[in-house]
Backbone bond lengths (Angstrom), bond angles and torsions (degrees), N, CA, C in turn:
res aa  C-N    CA-C-N  psi(-1)  N-CA   C-N-CA  omega(-1)  CA-C   N-CA-C  phi
1 M - - - 1.430 - - 1.518 108.50 -
2 G 1.329 116.52 150.78 1.476 120.05 174.30 1.503 110.02 -94.93
3 N 1.320 115.89 178.71 1.472 119.24 -178.09 1.535 112.71 -58.97
4 R 1.348 117.41 -39.21 1.455 119.90 178.46 1.470 112.20 -58.54
5 E 1.303 117.93 -50.24 1.478 122.73 179.00 1.475 111.40 -65.03
6 D 1.343 119.20 -38.96 1.459 123.40 177.12 1.520 109.98 -61.97
7 L 1.325 118.08 -41.19 1.471 122.13 177.94 1.512 111.63 -64.13
8 L 1.335 116.31 -41.73 1.501 117.88 179.28 1.532 109.12 -64.54
9 A 1.310 115.76 -44.56 1.524 118.01 177.89 1.537 110.40 -64.74
10 G 1.331 118.20 -44.10 1.462 122.43 177.91 1.488 111.97 -59.84
11 A 1.341 118.13 -40.98 1.488 121.00 178.90 1.543 108.63 -63.43
12 R 1.282 116.81 -45.32 1.456 117.77 -176.92 1.513 109.44 -65.72
13 K 1.299 120.08 -39.37 1.461 122.32 177.90 1.527 112.49 -63.76
14 A 1.344 115.22 -46.88 1.464 119.20 179.12 1.507 112.72 -64.75
15 I 1.283 116.38 -39.57 1.477 119.68 -179.18 1.548 109.48 -68.28
16 M 1.269 119.57 -41.26 1.474 122.52 178.01 1.507 110.27 -63.11
17 E 1.300 118.46 -34.56 1.479 120.75 -178.48 1.530 111.87 -81.49
18 R 1.324 117.50 -40.31 1.450 122.67 -172.43 1.520 116.62 -110.37
19 G 1.321 117.78 -18.44 1.508 120.73 -171.78 1.488 108.32 88.68
20 V 1.326 117.59 162.23 1.452 123.50 -178.08 1.498 111.36 -65.61
21 A 1.323 119.27 -50.12 1.432 122.99 -175.03 1.524 114.46 -61.46
22 K 1.339 116.57 -33.11 1.469 119.99 -177.05 1.507 113.85 -95.21
23 T 1.305 117.91 -3.27 1.459 120.84 -179.92 1.519 109.86 -82.96
24 T 1.306 115.61 125.01 1.429 121.54 178.30 1.542 110.83 -99.56
25 A 1.295 113.89 163.16 1.510 118.60 175.68 1.516 108.98 -59.81
26 R 1.329 117.35 -38.92 1.489 119.98 178.28 1.550 110.76 -64.09
27 D 1.315 118.08 -38.88 1.493 121.05 176.15 1.548 108.88 -56.50
28 I 1.302 115.54 -46.87 1.450 120.17 -176.70 1.501 111.53 -65.38
29 A 1.365 116.52 -48.45 1.463 120.91 179.14 1.538 110.92 -58.81
30 N 1.322 116.75 -42.55 1.436 121.59 178.40 1.545 111.55 -62.50
31 A 1.319 116.71 -45.99 1.449 120.77 178.42 1.529 113.08 -63.87
32 A 1.300 115.62 -30.67 1.443 121.22 -179.54 1.548 113.77 -86.25
33 G 1.362 114.33 -18.08 1.422 120.68 -178.91 1.556 112.00 70.47
34 V 1.365 112.49 35.98 1.474 117.12 176.45 1.489 108.64 -130.21
35 S 1.357 113.59 175.29 1.457 117.11 179.54 1.510 111.92 -77.36
36 L 1.340 115.50 156.77 1.469 121.56 178.36 1.546 111.17 -58.73
37 A 1.316 115.19 -36.48 1.476 120.99 -177.55 1.553 110.65 -62.33
38 A 1.332 118.77 -25.60 1.417 122.66 -176.19 1.552 110.64 -64.70
39 I 1.331 116.45 -28.49 1.481 118.09 175.98 1.460 111.41 -61.80
40 G 1.318 117.00 -50.72 1.473 120.76 178.24 1.547 113.58 -61.01
41 Y 1.358 115.15 -40.43 1.436 120.71 -179.93 1.528 112.39 -61.52
42 H 1.308 115.77 -47.61 1.483 119.03 -174.38 1.515 114.24 -89.69
43 F 1.330 118.08 -28.34 1.463 117.94 -173.65 1.547 112.82 -124.57
44 G 1.286 119.11 -14.55 1.441 123.45 -177.99 1.504 114.52 85.10
45 S 1.359 116.04 -30.48 1.467 119.43 179.86 1.548 108.89 -161.85
46 K 1.328 113.81 159.21 1.484 119.52 175.18 1.508 109.00 -62.94
47 D 1.330 119.14 -40.56 1.460 121.99 -177.19 1.549 110.73 -61.06
48 R 1.296 117.63 -42.90 1.458 121.77 176.39 1.533 111.29 -62.75
49 L 1.314 116.73 -43.33 1.470 119.23 177.45 1.483 110.94 -62.53
50 I 1.316 119.81 -43.39 1.495 121.48 179.43 1.512 109.83 -63.32
51 T 1.297 117.79 -45.66 1.474 122.16 179.21 1.564 109.76 -56.72
52 E 1.296 116.58 -48.25 1.468 120.75 -178.25 1.523 110.61 -65.72
53 A 1.332 115.60 -43.52 1.481 119.68 -175.99 1.535 109.24 -62.13
54 L 1.371 116.19 -47.24 1.487 117.29 179.40 1.498 112.90 -69.53
55 A 1.288 118.29 -40.23 1.502 120.07 178.61 1.551 109.87 -61.05
56 E 1.303 116.25 -42.53 1.477 118.67 -179.30 1.530 111.05 -66.88
57 A 1.333 114.73 -44.64 1.489 118.36 -179.86 1.555 112.28 -61.67
58 L 1.303 116.66 -46.68 1.463 121.37 -178.36 1.527 110.25 -73.74
59 G 1.363 115.87 -34.61 1.419 118.43 176.39 1.534 112.09 -61.76
60 T 1.294 114.94 -38.35 1.449 119.71 177.02 1.517 110.27 -75.07
61 G 1.315 118.82 -50.01 1.461 120.43 -176.30 1.530 112.91 -67.60
62 I 1.313 117.25 -51.62 1.452 119.74 -177.15 1.544 112.11 -83.84
63 G 1.356 115.93 -43.10 1.459 118.54 -177.61 1.507 111.34 -64.32
64 D 1.308 119.29 -45.18 1.446 121.26 177.87 1.517 111.91 -63.22
65 S 1.314 116.67 -38.58 1.467 121.75 179.50 1.538 109.00 -67.53
66 M 1.318 119.34 -38.90 1.450 118.83 176.17 1.464 113.30 -64.51
67 S 1.345 116.93 -40.76 1.463 121.09 175.68 1.531 110.73 -58.15
68 E 1.350 116.12 -42.11 1.459 119.59 177.41 1.522 113.14 -64.45
69 L 1.332 115.63 -41.25 1.481 120.59 176.57 1.558 109.02 -59.30
70 I 1.305 115.47 -42.75 1.474 119.56 -179.06 1.562 108.29 -63.13
71 K 1.339 116.55 -46.60 1.461 120.07 -176.64 1.513 111.71 -65.90
72 E 1.285 119.36 -25.83 1.438 123.23 177.41 1.524 111.96 -68.21
73 T 1.344 116.53 -13.47 1.453 119.50 -174.65 1.564 110.56 -99.72
74 E 1.279 117.05 14.15 1.479 120.36 179.95 1.524 110.87 -54.19
75 G 1.318 114.69 134.55 1.459 120.43 178.23 1.510 115.59 83.55
76 R 1.300 117.33 -4.90 1.441 118.46 -177.77 1.518 108.14 -99.08
77 P 1.356 117.51 152.72 1.456 121.50 176.92 1.566 109.11 -60.72
78 L 1.291 115.14 149.42 1.506 120.32 -175.26 1.531 111.97 -56.20
79 P 1.354 120.14 -44.88 1.463 116.43 179.72 1.561 114.57 -60.80
80 E 1.322 113.52 -36.99 1.477 119.55 177.52 1.525 110.39 -69.55
81 A 1.375 116.16 -39.53 1.437 121.62 179.09 1.545 110.75 -64.66
82 F 1.295 117.21 -40.26 1.434 122.97 178.36 1.520 110.57 -62.56
83 A 1.327 117.63 -46.71 1.449 123.06 179.94 1.539 109.87 -61.62
84 S 1.290 117.26 -42.93 1.464 122.71 -179.95 1.530 110.84 -64.07
85 M 1.348 118.38 -44.34 1.443 122.07 176.69 1.500 111.12 -59.39
86 I 1.311 118.36 -46.30 1.481 122.97 179.95 1.537 108.24 -61.14
87 D 1.323 117.23 -46.66 1.449 122.20 -178.68 1.557 111.87 -61.35
88 G 1.314 117.24 -26.45 1.466 119.69 -179.62 1.562 112.89 -83.45
89 L 1.307 118.74 -12.73 1.443 121.43 -174.85 1.486 114.20 -63.79
90 P 1.374 121.70 -42.66 1.457 117.51 -178.40 1.562 115.09 -57.22
91 A 1.325 116.86 -32.04 1.461 118.87 174.64 1.519 112.41 -68.88
92 V 1.360 114.88 -34.91 1.489 118.83 177.69 1.535 107.74 -67.39
93 F 1.339 115.96 -41.03 1.479 118.88 -177.49 1.545 108.52 -66.07
94 A 1.310 118.44 -42.27 1.445 121.23 178.71 1.496 111.91 -59.60
95 A 1.339 116.11 -41.52 1.455 119.97 -178.82 1.502 113.22 -69.26
96 N 1.343 118.52 -17.81 1.444 123.67 -178.34 1.495 112.40 -120.50
97 H 1.330 117.27 25.60 1.469 123.71 -173.96 1.500 112.13 -54.53
98 E 1.327 118.64 -54.22 1.474 119.35 -176.25 1.511 113.18 -62.63
99 G 1.297 116.36 -40.99 1.498 119.99 178.01 1.500 109.30 -64.37
100 M 1.310 118.81 -38.28 1.425 121.27 179.99 1.528 113.58 -67.39
101 L 1.347 113.67 -36.49 1.522 118.76 174.79 1.536 108.91 -62.96
102 A 1.306 117.15 -44.67 1.480 118.63 -179.86 1.513 111.08 -67.05
103 S 1.294 116.65 -36.82 1.472 120.29 178.07 1.535 112.20 -64.38
104 M 1.344 115.35 -41.61 1.477 118.88 175.40 1.511 110.39 -63.39
105 E 1.292 116.99 -42.17 1.450 121.68 177.85 1.544 109.73 -58.31
106 N 1.279 116.70 -37.28 1.448 124.71 -175.13 1.539 111.14 -80.77
107 L 1.296 118.07 -22.29 1.439 122.71 -173.98 1.530 114.21 -55.08
108 L 1.300 119.73 -45.96 1.454 121.27 179.36 1.505 110.95 -65.15
109 R 1.283 116.75 -37.41 1.482 119.94 179.11 1.527 108.96 -63.44
110 V 1.376 116.88 -43.23 1.462 120.95 176.95 1.495 111.00 -61.76
111 A 1.330 117.21 -43.10 1.469 120.20 -178.84 1.546 112.39 -62.10
112 R 1.315 117.26 -23.47 1.439 120.64 -179.25 1.550 113.10 -98.88
113 S 1.303 117.08 -0.46 1.489 122.72 -175.37 1.491 109.75 -116.15
114 P 1.339 117.86 107.64 1.442 119.25 174.62 1.533 116.42 -54.77
115 E 1.372 113.84 -37.34 1.453 121.04 176.65 1.521 112.07 -59.24
116 S 1.341 116.28 -47.84 1.452 120.28 -178.91 1.539 110.83 -71.37
117 Q 1.316 116.03 -34.28 1.448 118.97 176.38 1.558 110.60 -62.32
118 R 1.316 116.13 -42.58 1.453 120.22 178.07 1.557 111.32 -59.89
119 Y 1.302 112.92 -44.52 1.459 118.66 179.45 1.561 110.19 -59.38
120 M 1.332 115.47 -47.72 1.470 120.03 179.80 1.522 112.40 -65.83
121 A 1.358 116.61 -38.49 1.465 119.29 176.32 1.503 111.10 -63.58
122 E 1.301 119.06 -33.96 1.461 121.00 176.06 1.518 112.33 -74.00
123 S 1.317 117.38 -29.57 1.485 122.34 -174.89 1.509 113.36 -80.34
124 I 1.318 117.63 -38.53 1.482 123.52 -172.97 1.538 110.89 -58.28
125 P 1.335 120.91 -45.50 1.465 119.44 177.73 1.547 114.03 -56.75
126 H 1.341 115.64 -32.32 1.477 118.95 176.30 1.508 112.26 -66.42
127 A 1.351 116.45 -37.92 1.430 122.06 176.47 1.521 110.96 -64.92
128 H 1.321 116.97 -43.46 1.440 121.76 176.56 1.554 111.08 -59.70
129 A 1.332 113.51 -44.51 1.476 118.68 -178.10 1.539 112.13 -64.02
130 D 1.321 115.33 -42.03 1.474 118.54 176.40 1.567 113.12 -59.81
131 L 1.314 114.41 -44.02 1.437 118.14 178.74 1.560 110.76 -66.36
132 A 1.306 116.58 -38.13 1.434 120.40 -179.70 1.560 110.09 -63.18
133 V 1.310 116.66 -37.76 1.464 121.47 177.86 1.555 108.47 -62.09
134 A 1.321 115.59 -47.59 1.479 119.27 179.37 1.532 110.45 -60.13
135 L 1.327 116.00 -41.86 1.465 119.12 179.61 1.529 112.81 -63.91
136 R 1.403 117.07 -42.90 1.463 119.48 -178.87 1.541 109.34 -67.77
137 E 1.318 117.50 -35.91 1.461 119.37 -179.21 1.545 111.47 -68.67
138 T 1.316 114.43 -37.29 1.434 122.02 -176.32 1.524 111.59 -82.78
139 H 1.318 117.67 -35.96 1.420 122.96 -178.02 1.569 108.20 -125.58
140 P 1.265 118.53 75.11 1.479 121.67 -173.14 1.525 116.31 -60.53
141 G 1.325 117.01 -13.52 1.459 121.39 177.04 1.523 113.64 -74.92
142 L 1.344 116.79 -12.85 1.421 121.30 -178.76 1.534 109.23 -75.94
143 T 1.314 117.39 140.76 1.456 121.03 171.89 1.532 106.62 -77.51
144 Q 1.292 116.11 166.57 1.463 122.06 177.69 1.499 109.60 -59.27
145 Q 1.353 115.31 -43.70 1.483 120.43 -179.10 1.545 110.80 -62.64
146 Q 1.315 115.97 -42.38 1.487 120.61 178.34 1.539 109.74 -62.95
147 A 1.307 115.81 -47.90 1.457 119.05 -178.86 1.513 112.29 -60.80
148 E 1.337 116.09 -40.20 1.471 119.14 179.38 1.559 109.24 -68.03
149 A 1.314 119.28 -39.29 1.452 120.57 177.75 1.531 112.85 -65.09
150 I 1.358 115.90 -42.96 1.448 117.86 177.56 1.529 111.15 -66.07
151 S 1.307 116.41 -36.59 1.492 118.86 -178.81 1.521 108.99 -63.99
152 K 1.333 116.25 -38.29 1.468 119.48 179.08 1.570 110.66 -67.40
153 L 1.323 115.14 -39.54 1.453 119.13 176.85 1.539 109.59 -64.18
154 Y 1.311 118.87 -46.14 1.499 121.45 179.73 1.510 110.26 -61.33
155 F 1.364 116.60 -41.46 1.454 118.33 -177.89 1.543 109.77 -65.53
156 A 1.335 117.24 -45.49 1.453 120.84 -176.48 1.502 109.56 -66.78
157 L 1.320 118.96 -43.36 1.480 121.46 177.52 1.493 110.79 -60.80
158 T 1.327 116.99 -42.43 1.474 121.31 -178.06 1.518 110.29 -62.27
159 Q 1.319 115.59 -40.09 1.481 118.23 -179.38 1.495 110.17 -64.67
160 G 1.330 117.53 -47.00 1.469 122.41 177.93 1.527 113.47 -63.40
161 L 1.326 114.50 -47.43 1.454 118.95 -179.34 1.516 112.38 -65.43
162 S 1.351 117.13 -30.49 1.463 118.89 176.90 1.502 111.73 -66.15
163 V 1.291 118.24 -37.65 1.464 123.05 175.98 1.514 109.34 -64.48
164 L 1.314 117.43 -48.89 1.480 119.25 179.04 1.537 109.58 -58.25
165 W 1.318 116.46 -45.76 1.480 120.42 -178.17 1.561 109.91 -60.73
166 M 1.283 117.21 -40.52 1.471 119.69 179.76 1.478 114.45 -63.43
167 I 1.331 116.84 -35.80 1.447 118.54 -175.70 1.541 112.53 -93.78
168 S 1.340 118.48 -15.45 1.473 119.41 -179.31 1.511 115.41 -141.91
169 S 1.315 119.61 -6.38 1.418 124.64 -177.12 1.547 111.89 62.34
170 E 1.283 117.48 13.75 1.475 123.10 -178.67 1.511 107.85 -122.96
171 V 1.316 116.53 133.80 1.482 121.68 172.13 1.482 106.32 -136.07
172 P 1.369 115.99 153.25 1.470 118.80 176.82 1.544 106.61 -61.77
173 D 1.301 117.41 144.31 1.443 121.40 178.60 1.560 110.08 -81.11
174 G 1.311 113.51 166.80 1.455 120.71 -177.52 1.526 113.21 -60.20
175 E 1.306 116.55 -39.17 1.498 117.72 179.04 1.506 111.10 -64.05
176 T 1.307 118.91 -43.26 1.480 121.74 177.82 1.491 111.62 -58.46
177 L 1.329 117.59 -48.69 1.456 121.00 179.24 1.532 111.59 -65.66
178 S 1.343 118.73 -38.44 1.446 121.00 176.45 1.542 110.47 -62.81
179 T 1.307 117.51 -40.64 1.471 121.06 177.09 1.515 111.44 -60.32
180 A 1.340 114.27 -41.67 1.487 118.42 178.26 1.524 111.83 -64.35
181 F 1.346 116.25 -43.55 1.441 118.64 177.56 1.515 112.12 -62.24
182 A 1.305 116.73 -43.25 1.491 120.57 -179.20 1.522 110.39 -62.66
183 A 1.330 115.71 -38.85 1.494 120.56 178.42 1.536 109.30 -65.34
184 I 1.312 116.92 -42.92 1.470 118.36 179.03 1.472 110.61 -66.35
185 A 1.337 119.41 -44.31 1.463 122.18 -178.82 1.498 113.73 -64.56
186 G 1.363 115.02 -33.66 1.449 119.77 -178.06 1.510 113.54 -93.11
187 S 1.310 118.04 3.06 1.458 123.17 -176.39 1.529 110.85 -65.37
188 P 1.339 118.03 132.17 1.489 120.49 175.99 1.531 110.84 -64.02
189 E 1.311 116.40 -19.54 1.488 119.52 179.99 1.507 110.11 -75.44
190 G 1.354 118.72 -17.84 1.450 122.42 -176.10 1.446 118.31 -77.36
C-alpha cells in the first residue's frame, strides 16, 4: 500500500477506536505509520481524509451488500424484489454498525464543510450507478432510466432506514413499504 491507502486505513482504525470527534490528525498518522504532513499532501485536510475514509468503508460495506441483496432477487417480480431488499437491510446495518456510528458522528461536520459536501456530491452518483448496474444485471427488463430511478430510491431509502435503525433498531419491513408504494401508485389522486 502507498501512503494514501495507509492513511485511509489508519483513519478508519483510529475512528473506530476513538470516534470521529476524538480522532486527531496525529492519531491517524500514527495508525497509518506515516508522517503528519502526508495527510495534507494526499487529502488537504484531516476532515477530507475522514470523509473519504468513512465514505469508502461504508460504500464498500453497505454498497456491496446492497448490490448482493439486489442480485439475490433475480427472477422475482420487482415489488417482491424490492421487499426482499428492504428486509435484508437490517442485517447489513448490523454488520456495519460501528462504521455507521462514525458516519453519523461525521454527518454534521460534513454538512458544515463545503469541501466535504463537494466530495460527497461527487461520490453519490457513483453509488447510484453501481446500484443501477446491479439492477440491470438482475432485472434485464429494466431500462437504464428505470434502473437509475430505482437505484436512487434504494439509496435514499437506505439512508433514511439506516438512521431509523441506529436510533431504534426497527425499520419498516419490505411488505409495509411495498403496500405504501402500491397505494400511492394506485391512488385516484395520482
